[in-house]
TIZASE-127485 format. One record per atom (N, C-alpha, C): atom name; x, y negated, z negated; chain; residue number from 1. Coordinates in steps of 0.02 Angstrom, whole numbers, plus 50000, padded with zeros to 5 digits. Each point is the difference from the previous one (the first is absolute). Layout:
# TIZASE-127485
at c1 c2 c3 ch i
CA X Y Z A NUM
...
This chain:
# TIZASE-127485
at c1 c2 c3 ch i
N 50041 50060 50000 A 1
CA 49959 49940 50000 A 1
C 50044 49937 50000 A 1
N 50053 50000 49960 A 2
CA 50044 49942 49996 A 2
C 50035 49987 50067 A 2
N 50018 50055 50035 A 3
CA 50033 49993 50065 A 3
C 49953 49968 50051 A 3
N 49937 50020 49998 A 4
CA 49951 49972 50046 A 4
C 49989 49926 49986 A 4
N 49995 49982 49936 A 5
CA 49991 49930 49981 A 5
C 50061 49959 50021 A 5
N 50059 50026 49988 A 6
CA 50061 49965 50019 A 6
C 50004 49991 50076 A 6
N 49983 50053 50037 A 7
CA 49999 49996 50073 A 7
C 49951 49947 50024 A 7
N 49941 49998 49970 A 8
CA 49949 49951 50019 A 8
C 50023 49929 49985 A 8
N 50032 49990 49943 A 9
CA 50025 49933 49983 A 9
C 50054 49977 50049 A 9
N 50044 50046 50019 A 10
CA 50053 49983 50047 A 10
C 49971 49984 50069 A 10
N 49957 50043 50025 A 11
CA 49970 49990 50066 A 11
C 49957 49937 50001 A 11
N 49959 49990 49949 A 12
CA 49958 49940 49997 A 12
C 50042 49937 49994 A 12
N 50053 50004 49962 A 13
CA 50044 49942 49992 A 13
C 50035 49983 50065 A 13
N 50023 50050 50036 A 14
CA 50034 49987 50064 A 14
C 49950 49973 50050 A 14
N 49941 50029 50003 A 15
CA 49949 49976 50047 A 15
C 49977 49930 49982 A 15
N 49997 49985 49936 A 16
CA 49980 49932 49979 A 16
C 50052 49948 50020 A 16
N 50064 50019 49997 A 17
CA 50052 49953 50020 A 17
C 50003 49992 50075 A 17
N 49979 50051 50036 A 18
CA 50004 49997 50073 A 18
C 49952 49949 50030 A 18
N 49950 49981 49962 A 19
CA 49950 49953 50026 A 19
C 50023 49927 49996 A 19
N 50049 49986 49958 A 20
CA 50026 49931 49995 A 20
C 50045 49986 50060 A 20
N 49988 49944 50032 A 21
CA 50039 49981 50059 A 21
C 50043 49940 49983 A 21
N 50064 50005 50010 A 22
CA 50048 49947 49985 A 22
C 49996 49947 50055 A 22
N 49993 49936 49980 A 23
CA 49994 49945 50048 A 23
C 50055 49948 49992 A 23
N 50056 50020 49969 A 24
CA 50056 49954 49993 A 24
C 50003 49966 49932 A 24
N 50042 49949 49996 A 25
CA 50010 49962 49939 A 25
C 49975 49928 50010 A 25
N 49956 49977 49957 A 26
CA 49979 49930 50002 A 26
C 50058 49960 49970 A 26
N 50036 49966 50043 A 27
CA 50062 49968 49980 A 27
C 50012 49938 50043 A 27
N 50032 49950 49969 A 28
CA 50019 49939 50036 A 28
C 50068 50008 50034 A 28
N 50031 50058 49992 A 29
CA 50066 50013 50028 A 29
C 49994 50018 50074 A 29
N 50022 49956 50045 A 30
CA 49994 50014 50072 A 30
C 50053 50049 50026 A 30
N 50048 50020 49958 A 31
CA 50053 50044 50022 A 31
C 49991 50072 49976 A 31
N 49956 50011 49953 A 32
CA 49988 50068 49974 A 32
C 49965 50042 50054 A 32
N 50020 50061 50008 A 33
CA 49974 50043 50053 A 33
C 49925 50010 49996 A 33
N 49973 50012 49940 A 34
CA 49929 50015 49992 A 34
C 49959 49940 49980 A 34
N 50027 49941 50002 A 35
CA 49966 49939 49979 A 35
C 49946 49979 50051 A 35
N 49945 49975 49974 A 36
CA 49947 49973 50044 A 36
C 50020 49933 50028 A 36
N 50054 49971 49975 A 37
CA 50025 49936 50026 A 37
C 50053 50009 50054 A 37
N 50018 50062 50015 A 38
CA 50049 50015 50052 A 38
C 49962 50007 50066 A 38
N 50004 49950 50044 A 39
CA 49961 50002 50062 A 39
C 50023 50054 50049 A 39
N 50058 50030 49989 A 40
CA 50025 50051 50045 A 40
C 49993 50070 49971 A 40
N 49978 50005 49938 A 41
CA 49993 50065 49967 A 41
C 49932 50031 50013 A 41
N 49995 50064 49982 A 42
CA 49939 50038 50011 A 42
C 49941 49970 49962 A 42
N 50012 49974 49940 A 43
CA 49945 49977 49958 A 43
C 49989 49924 50003 A 43
N 50042 49964 50035 A 44
CA 49993 49929 50006 A 44
C 49983 49976 50070 A 44
N 50010 50043 50049 A 45
CA 49988 49981 50069 A 45
C 49926 49990 50015 A 45
N 49983 49948 50037 A 46
CA 49930 49990 50018 A 46
C 49975 50049 50053 A 46
N 50044 50045 50023 A 47
CA 49981 50049 50051 A 47
C 49996 50072 49973 A 47
N 50023 50010 49939 A 48
CA 50002 50067 49970 A 48
C 49931 50021 49974 A 48
N 49982 50062 50010 A 49
CA 49935 50026 49976 A 49
C 49998 50003 49924 A 49
N 50057 50006 49967 A 50
CA 50002 50005 49927 A 50
C 50010 49933 49965 A 50
N 50000 49946 50037 A 51
CA 50014 49934 49972 A 51
C 49937 49963 49978 A 51
N 50004 49966 49943 A 52
CA 49944 49958 49978 A 52
C 50001 49933 50038 A 52
N 50051 49990 50041 A 53
CA 50006 49939 50041 A 53
C 49973 50008 50071 A 53
N 49976 50060 50016 A 54
CA 49973 50013 50067 A 54
C 49926 49980 50000 A 54
N 49982 49945 50034 A 55
CA 49930 49976 49998 A 55
C 49951 50046 50035 A 55
N 50024 50050 50037 A 56
CA 49957 50047 50034 A 56
C 50003 50070 49970 A 56
N 50042 50009 49949 A 57
CA 50009 50066 49969 A 57
C 49952 50013 49943 A 57
N 50000 50061 49977 A 58
CA 49956 50022 49946 A 58
C 50013 49963 49935 A 58
N 50062 49983 49986 A 59
CA 50016 49968 49936 A 59
C 50011 49925 50004 A 59
N 49995 49971 50059 A 60
CA 50011 49928 50008 A 60
C 49941 49962 50028 A 60
N 49953 50035 50029 A 61
CA 49942 49967 50031 A 61
C 49952 49973 49947 A 61
N 49972 49943 50012 A 62
CA 49952 49972 49952 A 62
C 49933 50037 50002 A 62
N 49991 50043 50049 A 63
CA 49937 50037 50007 A 63
C 50004 50072 49975 A 63
N 50059 50025 49989 A 64
CA 50008 50069 49976 A 64
C 49987 50004 49925 A 64
N 49962 50050 49979 A 65
CA 49985 50006 49928 A 65
C 50061 50020 49959 A 65
N 50051 50028 50032 A 66
CA 50060 50020 49964 A 66
C 50057 49949 50008 A 66
N 49983 49939 50019 A 67
CA 50050 49949 50014 A 67
C 50017 49958 49938 A 67
N 50061 49975 50000 A 68
CA 50023 49954 49948 A 68
C 49972 49930 50011 A 68
N 49972 49987 50059 A 69
CA 49975 49933 50016 A 69
C 49924 49997 50008 A 69
N 49964 50049 49973 A 70
CA 49928 50001 50004 A 70
C 49971 49965 49938 A 70
N 49958 49950 50011 A 71
CA 49970 49963 49945 A 71
C 49946 50039 49963 A 71
N 49977 50054 50031 A 72
CA 49945 50039 49970 A 72
C 50024 50068 49974 A 72
N 50063 50015 50008 A 73
CA 50027 50064 49976 A 73
C 49997 50000 49925 A 73
N 49985 50059 49972 A 74
CA 49989 50004 49928 A 74
C 50027 50066 49972 A 74
N 50035 49996 49946 A 75
CA 50021 50060 49963 A 75
C 50040 50050 50040 A 75
N 49975 50061 50005 A 76
CA 50036 50055 50031 A 76
C 50008 49992 50075 A 76
N 49964 49954 50031 A 77
CA 50004 49991 50072 A 77
C 50063 49963 50022 A 77
N 50032 49965 49955 A 78
CA 50058 49960 50018 A 78
C 50066 50030 49976 A 78
N 50056 49980 50030 A 79
CA 50066 50024 49976 A 79
C 50013 49978 49928 A 79
N 50042 50038 49966 A 80
CA 50016 49986 49930 A 80
C 50074 49983 49993 A 80
N 50016 49960 49950 A 81
CA 50069 49980 49986 A 81
C 50026 50035 49937 A 81
N 50063 50022 50003 A 82
CA 50032 50032 49943 A 82
C 50071 49971 49993 A 82
N 50020 49986 49938 A 83
CA 50067 49973 49989 A 83
C 50052 50056 49999 A 83
N 50062 49984 49985 A 84
CA 50055 50048 50003 A 84
C 49992 50056 49949 A 84
N 49964 49988 49945 A 85
CA 49989 50052 49949 A 85
C 49937 50041 50014 A 85
N 49964 49985 50054 A 86
CA 49940 50037 50017 A 86
C 49936 49972 49969 A 86
N 50004 49941 49969 A 87
CA 49941 49969 49970 A 87
C 49956 49968 50053 A 87
N 49936 50009 49994 A 88
CA 49952 49969 50046 A 88
C 50002 49925 49992 A 88
N 50004 49963 50056 A 89
CA 50005 49926 49999 A 89
C 49944 49966 50038 A 89
N 49947 50036 50018 A 90
CA 49942 49968 50030 A 90
C 49985 50025 50070 A 90
N 49941 49981 50023 A 91
CA 49978 50017 50068 A 91
C 50025 49946 50048 A 91
N 50026 50021 50056 A 92
CA 50025 49954 50050 A 92
C 49944 49986 50051 A 92
N 49961 49950 49985 A 93
CA 49946 49979 50046 A 93
C 49987 49925 49989 A 93
N 49957 49971 50040 A 94
CA 49985 49929 49996 A 94
C 49933 49986 49965 A 94
N 49973 50049 49965 A 95
CA 49935 49994 49968 A 95
C 50006 49967 49931 A 95
N 49977 49937 49992 A 96
CA 50006 49966 49935 A 96
C 49951 50027 49948 A 96
N 49954 50045 50020 A 97
CA 49951 50028 49953 A 97
C 50019 50070 49976 A 97
N 50050 50030 50030 A 98
CA 50024 50066 49977 A 98
C 50038 49988 49935 A 98
N 49979 50031 49944 A 99
CA 50033 49987 49936 A 99
C 50074 50017 49998 A 99
N 50023 50048 50041 A 100
CA 50070 50019 50000 A 100
C 50040 49972 50059 A 100
N 49970 49954 50038 A 101
CA 50033 49972 50058 A 101
C 50052 49947 49979 A 101
N 50053 49996 50040 A 102
CA 50049 49947 49988 A 102
C 49974 49933 50024 A 102
N 49942 50000 50034 A 103
CA 49970 49938 50024 A 103
C 49947 49973 49951 A 103
N 49986 50036 49947 A 104
CA 49951 49978 49951 A 104
C 50034 49952 49950 A 104
N 49983 49935 50003 A 105
CA 50035 49952 49957 A 105
C 49983 50006 49926 A 105
N 49951 50042 49983 A 106
CA 49981 50009 49931 A 106
C 50016 50070 49975 A 106
N 50025 50043 50043 A 107
CA 50014 50069 49983 A 107
C 50071 50010 49972 A 107
N 50011 50058 49973 A 108
CA 50064 50017 49969 A 108
C 50058 49998 50050 A 108
N 49988 50019 50062 A 109
CA 50054 50004 50049 A 109
C 50004 49940 50048 A 109
N 49953 49953 49994 A 110
CA 50000 49943 50045 A 110
C 50005 49933 49965 A 110
N 49986 49998 49935 A 111
CA 50001 49937 49963 A 111
C 50071 49973 49994 A 111
N 50009 49935 50010 A 112
CA 50067 49971 49991 A 112
C 50022 49997 49927 A 112
N 49955 50019 49954 A 113
CA 50016 49998 49929 A 113
C 50010 50070 49970 A 113
N 49986 50052 50038 A 114
CA 50009 50069 49976 A 114
C 50072 50022 50009 A 114
N 50027 50033 49948 A 115
CA 50069 50025 50004 A 115
C 50007 50055 50052 A 115
N 49945 50034 50019 A 116
CA 50002 50055 50048 A 116
C 49988 49977 50072 A 116
N 49991 49936 50010 A 117
CA 49981 49974 50066 A 117
C 50059 49983 50044 A 117
N 49992 50015 50064 A 118
CA 50049 49982 50051 A 118
C 50001 49924 50008 A 118
N 49947 49966 49981 A 119
CA 49994 49928 50008 A 119
C 50027 49960 49941 A 119
N 50026 50034 49949 A 120
CA 50029 49966 49942 A 120
C 50075 49996 50009 A 120
N 50027 49939 50012 A 121
CA 50072 49994 50012 A 121
C 50042 50011 49937 A 121
N 49968 50005 49942 A 122
CA 50036 50013 49938 A 122
C 49988 50071 49974 A 122
N 49959 50038 50035 A 123
CA 49985 50069 49982 A 123
C 50024 50048 50053 A 123
N 49956 50045 50021 A 124
CA 50018 50052 50049 A 124
C 50018 49971 50068 A 124
N 49977 49940 50015 A 125
CA 50015 49969 50064 A 125
C 50061 49955 50000 A 125
N 50040 50005 49948 A 126
CA 50060 49959 49995 A 126
C 50050 50015 50056 A 126
N 50027 49949 50032 A 127
CA 50049 50012 50053 A 127
C 50068 50025 49973 A 127
N 50006 50005 49933 A 128
CA 50063 50023 49971 A 128
C 49998 50073 49976 A 128
N 49941 50031 50001 A 129
CA 49996 50070 49982 A 129
C 50024 50043 50058 A 129
N 50038 50053 49985 A 130
CA 50030 50040 50054 A 130
C 49948 50034 50045 A 130
N 49941 50017 49974 A 131
CA 49951 50035 50041 A 131
C 49940 49956 50018 A 131
N 50003 49936 49987 A 132
CA 49945 49956 50015 A 132
C 49993 49990 50076 A 132
N 49938 50001 50025 A 133
CA 49991 49987 50072 A 133
C 50021 49930 50021 A 133
N 50007 49955 49952 A 134
CA 50019 49931 50015 A 134
C 50076 49989 49997 A 134
N 50038 50052 49984 A 135
CA 50073 49995 49998 A 135
C 50027 50010 50071 A 135
N 50032 49948 50029 A 136
CA 50024 50006 50069 A 136
C 50058 50050 50009 A 136
N 50027 50026 49945 A 137
CA 50055 50048 50004 A 137
C 49981 50068 49970 A 137
N 49939 50006 49976 A 138
CA 49979 50060 49965 A 138
C 49966 50051 50045 A 138
N 49978 50054 49969 A 139
CA 49967 50055 50036 A 139
C 49924 49991 50005 A 139
N 49970 49964 49954 A 140
CA 49928 49990 50001 A 140
C 49961 50059 49972 A 140
N 49936 50001 50013 A 141
CA 49955 50052 49975 A 141
C 49978 50046 50057 A 141
N 49992 50062 49983 A 142
CA 49979 50051 50048 A 142
C 49926 49992 50017 A 142
N 49984 50006 50064 A 143
CA 49931 49997 50023 A 143
C 49980 50071 50019 A 143
N 49945 50025 49971 A 144
CA 49974 50066 50015 A 144
C 49926 49996 50017 A 144
N 49981 50038 50049 A 145
CA 49929 50007 50016 A 145
C 49979 50070 49979 A 145
N 49956 50004 49951 A 146
CA 49980 50065 49972 A 146
C 49931 50019 50021 A 146
């Protein structure tokens, strides 16, 4: 019985991880390979299918429900941000009414006064933190679509 349970946990865990799609690093660093600010990289190019900067792609179009630029995207429909330690840092969308969106000026991840917000230059959004998306020399935060 224990072997079957262990097997199920391993298989379910692997299958659960397989559904997350990596979309690069939200970063101000234009030289990092996986940065969304690198116009020549896979995740920053306006022509790449995996880029949030592609206005015609699944993750960059304002009309796609899974896009980072959709004003109506909500919760699980939008890409998610994770810092270097794997902590959730908010939904990457333009919806100011999504409670976990980085565009919500009153939410935990969008308020300029929240320590967890990308928009707080003295908190998580500080340009001096090594993994902050606002650090022009840093790695930024991982973008995943789950």
